[in-house]
C-alpha angles and dihedrals in degrees: 000000000000091000090052091052092047090049089051091049092047090050089049092052092046089050092050092047091047088048090052094049092046091051093048089049091050092049092051090045090049089050093049091049096045098095089053090050092051091048089051090051091052092050090051092048089051093048089051091050091050092047095049098085090050092049090049091048094049090043093055091042091052092047091055090048091050092047091049089054090050092058088068091064097043097048092077089048092056096089091050092047090049090050091049091047091049093050091047090051091050094046099047113108119257129211115262112234096176099070115079118241120244113241 
């Protein structure tokens, strides 16, 4: 039973040492590849800057196409909107000119 406990402790220490060696190797590998990661980030930034005008153009074009499609739905509502605007114009309060102003 004691031998099994010693074997488990040895396995645990070996796994901890292997994890430490692997983490140090990963840190060194990350440091070696950092310039290439930064270069890749710069290229992605450049590609995004080059694509921005096209995204803006297609976004505006899509908004215009969408707006022209919405006109089809708003044309039948135009008489009702004019009726409401006319009623609102007739019902808004006017200034009273017949009453004298207090000075």
